[in-house]
N, C-alpha and C positions, 0 to 999 in steps of 0.2 A: 503431493501425497502426504508428506510430513508437515506438521504444523510448525513451520519455522518462518522467520523473517530473514532479512539480508544481513543480520549481524554475523560476525565472523567467529563465534564461539567454536572452539575446536571440535567438541563432541557433536554439536549440531551439524557442522560441515561434514564430519565423517560419515554421517548417516543420511545425507542428502542423496536422492536418487540421481541417476544420470540425466533424467528429464529435468529435474529441478536445477541441477547444475548448469545445463546448457541454457535454460531460461534465464538464470542469473548472469551467465556469461553475456548473453545478448543484451541484457539490460545494463551491463557494465557495473553490476552491483558487487561483483567479485570477479577475480581473474583466475584463469587456469594456473598461473604461476603460484598464486597464493594458496590455492587448493592443494596443488602438488607439494608445495613446501610444507604445509601443515601435515599432510598425510605422511610424508617422509619422517617428520619429527614424531608423529604418532607411532609409526612402526618402530622406530628406534626406542621409544619409551615403553611400549606395551607388548611387543612381540615376544619378549622373554617369557611371558606367561603361557603362551601357546606354542611357540616355535613353528609358526606357519610360513615365515619368509626365509628363503635360503640365499637370496642375492638381491641387492639393490644397487643402483648406480645413480646417485643424485645428479651428477653432471648430465648424463643422458636424459634422465627424466625431466629435469628443468629446461634443457634445450628444447625438448619436444613441447613442453608447456609454454615456453616463450613464443615458439612458432604459432601455437594455437591462439595465444593471446593477440598476436599481431593480426591473425585472420579475423578475430572478432572485432578488433578495432577498425578493421577495413570493411566490416560488414559482410564477410565472405567465408563463413564457416563451411567446412567440407561435408559435414554430415550431422546427424542427430547425436553423435557421440564425440564430436570434435572437442578436444580439450579435456575429455573425461578420463580419469585415471583407471587403468586396467592392470590387474595382476595376471601373470601367465604361469601355468603349471610347468614345472621343470622337466617335462617330456617334450616340450615344444621349442623350436628354434626361434630365437630372437636375435637379430643382428646386433652385435655389440655387447651381448650378454653371454656368459658361459652356459654350457649345457652339461649337467652331470647325470641326468635321468635317475637321480636318487641312488646311483651305483658307485661303489668304491672301486669298481673295475675300470672306470674311465677317468681320464684327467678332466675334471670339471672346472679347471682354473682358466682355460683359454677361451676367450670370446669367439663365438661363431661368426661367420661373415655374412650369412644370409638369413632371411626370415622364412619360416614355414609359410605355406600359402594362407592359412587362416590368420596368421600374424601379419602377413603382408596386407591383407584386406583391412585389418584394424589400423595399421600404420597409414594406409592410403586415406582412411576416413578421419585421420587426425587424432586418434586415441593416444593417450599419454601412457607409456609403459612405466608402471610404478615399481614393480618388483617381480621376482620369480618365486613360486611357491612350492612347498615341499610335496614329495611323492615318495612312495616306497620304490625300491629297485625295479625299474622298468614297469611300474604300475602293477606289481604282482600281488597285492594284498587288498583286503577290504578295510584295512586301517592304514595310517600314514606313519610308517616307521622305517628308517633306513640306517645303514651303517655310517653314512656320510653326514646325515642331517639330524639323526636322533629321532625322538618321538614328538609328534604333534598332538596337542590336547584339544579338547572340545571347550569352546568358550562358555557353554552353558553349564558345564561341570568339568573342572580341570582334571578330575580323576577319571574321566570317560574319554573314549575315542571320538573324533569327529567323523570316523569312517574313512574310506579311501576308494580309489587311490588319489582322488582329487581333494583329499582332506585338507591340505594346506590352502588351497583355493577357497574352500568353504569356510574354514576357520578365519581366514583373512577377511572375507565378506562380513562374517558375524562380528568381528572385532572392529569394523569400520575402517578397514584398509582399502578404501576404494569401493565404488558401487558395482563394478563389473569384474569378472574373472573368466579366464580361459581354462577349461578343463578337458579331459579326454575320458572316453568310456568304452571299455572292451567287454565288461561284464556287469556294469552298474556303477562305474567309477565317477560318473557325474551325479546320478540320482541318489546313491547311498549317502555320500556326505551331505548333500543338500537336505535329505530327510533328517539327518542327525544334527543339523545346525540351524534350522529355521530359515533356510534359504531356498532359492528356486534354481532348477537346472533343467535343461532340455537336451536329451540325446536325439539329434536329428536323424532323419532317414539317411541310409548310406548313400553318399554322393552329394548330399545337399550342401555340405561344407567341403570345398575342394581341399585336397591334400596331396603331397608328393610322397608321403610315407605309408603307402599301402602295405599291410602286413599279410603274411601267408594265411592268416586266419580270417581274412575278410569274408563277410561284411561285419565281423564282430566290432572292431575298433573304429570310433569316430571322434572328432573334435566338436565341442559344443559350448554354448554360453552358460554361465552361472551368474546370478544376480540376487539382489534382495527383493526385487519386485518382478512380476510377470512382464510388465511393459518394458522394463529395461532389458530383460532376457530376449524379448522379441526384437527389440531394436538392434541389439547386438547380433542376433542371428541374421537379420536383414543385411547387415554389413558383411558378416563372415561368409555369407552364401553367394557372393558374387562369383559367377562362373570363371573358370580358368582353364584354358586349353591344355595346360601342362598336366592336368589330371584327366586321364582318359575315362574315368568313371564319374566325373562331375556332372551334375544336372545342368541343362543348358540355360535355365532361367533362375534368377535368385528368388529366395523366399520373399513373399509379399507381406508387408506388415499389416495386420488386421486393423481396421479403423475403430472398432468398438470395444477396446479393451478396458475402458473405464467402467462399463457395466454391461457386459454382453447379454444379449437375449438369445437363449439357447433353444427357443421354440423350434420344434421340428427335428431336433437331434434325439436319436434313440441310443441310450447309453446302457451298457451292461455293467453290472457290479458283481465282483467276484472276490470273496475273502481269501482265496488261496490260488487263484489262476489255474486251477486244475492240476496243481503239482502236489508232490509228497512233501509235506512241511513238518519237520520234526520239532520245531520250536513255535510257540505261540505266546502271546501276552494279551491279557484281557483288556488292558488300557489301550494298547495299540489297536486291537480289533475294534474297540468301541469308537475310538477317534476316527479311524479310517472309514467306518460305516457312516459317520456323520456327513461325509462328502455327498452321499446320495441325496440327503435332504437339501443341502445347499444347491446342488445342481438342479434338482426338481424345482426349487424356488426360482431358479433362473429360467425355467420354462421347459427343461428337458424331460423326456420320458425315460424312466428308469426301470430296468428289469434285472432280476438275478439270473446270471448265466455264467457257466464255466467253459472255457475251451476244453475240448476232449483231445488230448495229444495222442498221436499214434505210437509214439515212443516216449520213454521217460526222458525229458529234456536234459537231465543231468548226464546221461550216458554219452551222447555225441558231444556235449559241451566239454566234458573232461578231456576227451581225445583231442579236440580242436585246440583247447587251451594248452595242453601239454605240448602239442606240435608247435604252437606259436612260441613257446619258451625254449624249445629245442632250437628254433631259428634264432632266438635272441641270444642264447648261450653260445651258439656257434660263432657269433660275431666277436666274442671276447677272446683275446690272446690267451693261449694256454698258460702262460706265466702269471696271468691275472685271474685265472678261473676260480681260484680259492677265495677271491674277494666277492664273487657273485652270491646273492642271497641264496641260502639253502633251499628255499621253496622253488626257486627257478631251477636249480641244479636237480632237485628231485623230479620236477616236471620233465626236464630234458631227458633224464634217465628213463623215465617211464615211456617217453615218446620214442626213444631209441629202440625200445623193446616192442614197440607197436608195429604190427604187420601192416602191409599195404592194404590188405583186405579189411582190417579194422578201421583204418583211416577212411577208406572209401565208404564203409558202412556208416561212419560218423557223418561224412559229407551227405550221404543219402538221407540220413536221419534229419540233418539240418534242413534239407530241402522239403522233407515231409512236414516238418514243423512249420516252415514258411507257408506251405500250401494250406495247412490247417488254419493258420492265422488268417490268411487271405480269405478263406471261406467264412470264417467267423465274422470278419468285418464286412461281408456282404449283408449280414443281418443286423449289425450294430455299427453306429458311427464311432463310438468310443468304448473303451473298457477301463473301469476304475477299480483300484484295489490297493494293496499294501506295496510299500517299497521294501521295508525290512520287517521281519517277524517280531523283533524285540527292540526296545529302546537302546540307545548307546550303551555299550558295555565297557568294562575296565580298560583304561589306557595301557595297562601292563600286559595285555594279551592281544594276540593277533586274531583270535576267534573267541567266541564264548566258551566257557568251561565245558568240558566233555567232548570237544571236537578237535580233530587234528588240525594243525596249522594250514594244511593245504586241502582241507575238506570244505567243499562248497555246498554240501547238502543242506546246511542249516539256513541258507539264505537263497532260496530258489526263485525269487520273484522278479529279478532284473535281467539275468543273462539270457533268458528266453528271447527277449526282444532284440538283443544283439544278434542272435542267430537268425531271426526272421528279418532283420534289417529295418524294422519299423521304428517310427519316432515314439518316444516316451518321455514324459516329464515327471518331475517330483515338485509338488507345491506344498507348503506348510498347511497342516490341518489342525494342529493343537499341541498341547503339552501334557505330559503325565503329571501326576500329583507331585512327583519329585522335581518337576520343572524341566524335564528332558523333552526335546523337540521330536515331533512325529510328522512325517510327510505322507501324502497320498500320491500314488502313481496313476498317471493318465496315459493310455496308449491309444494310438490311432492308426489309420491306414497310411500306407506309403505316401509321402508328399503332402500329408494333411497336418503339418505342424501348426498351421493357423487355427484349425479346429481344436487341437489340444490346448493351445495357448488361450483360446477364448474360454474354454471350460476351466482352465486354471485361474484365469482372471475372474471368472464368476465366483469361484471359491474364495479367492483373495479379497474381493471387494466386500464379501459378506463376513469375512474373518480376516481382517488386516493385521496379521501377526507380525509383519515386518516392522511394526512399531516397537516391538518388544526388544529390549536390550539384554544381552547375555550377562549373567551374574559374574562370569569370569572377567568381564570388563571392570567391574567394581573392585575385584580382587587385584587386578593388575594396577589399578589406579591408586590403591591404598598403600 
């Protein structure tokens, strides 16, 4: 994908895709150890500009890289990502690395002894764990800020946020800290930072990626892939989706990698385009709207039939979402020892307090509302194969704030385009669509039927191959290098 040769220039290596790296590994033009070593050096040199990385372990990383190098020398790589560096959001368990969950209420200095299931799948495939990335306390915000790790900045403008809560993962990708990243998404936490950093993310259908950490608010939260290219994200999902009997909700078959991601033919697909997804949206930006609308032209050029259509929701999605979100954080807060409760992020404590005052009838009404939303979405997708529209209503905002000016820190009303699909449990991706005049990234969201991640990724690839924005380097990189 990138126009590079096999020389070992640090910046060129940093922006190679996973596919390009494994091709070079097989040719023995470069080794996994060399790549891991240079990326560790790069993190040490550049991360101060963005504060994306919260923990690295060079000994662990290089041990994994040496094992991968031996497999390539023997001609027996384990998978399409063997030897490829991966960062992991610090909400996920990685054996040998600490887990702080972005919270000052937990001791984040002690390494955990086991992998979470998505991480286990990556380890079995030979991926090299490069570092853990920043997240707000328990993933509670659409920015990446915590009492233990500080504030993460956007590589495309260091005065702006990269979004959250997988903002550390997204910023690391944009800075060239490995081609793959693990993120999580309970209300948009994969897609929001991808949209804000010119990267790709996919929130898979609930159950496609096995996990042991099912939350009380399921099917809202899932674990998914982040990358700089659609093909890399697809390859990563293929690995992470291997079934595991320890997850009672896991799908019985893994995600099948599409064969035509280089230039997909979308003939026969009927795609709906919606500028607001049928929601109440208090914020709008002309540049964002203009760029998102361009996706329809690109998809039509790939052969798809486009129609304008909005889902008509039977309830305001914000109402059940707020109740379910608060209930989830009541559960999270209850796990914290009372002596450490004052260390929990105030947003979580406020949500927990609201949930404590919520009646059983209100909770049941929220669950019923979520089911009605899911039924409405299912009916909508009997008429359309995909739905495209915005990820965020505005470009990245100030890194000094948790939300845009004029909104309370725990107010989700300003960004209503992502959490709907967590409540319906459907797959949804963010793929880069362009940049504002100020050079800020904008992503377009693609939503599909349950289990049809491949269709979403084919549409995302059709956009990407017509607008290969992954080639663009962030200005924050130059500032960090200066």
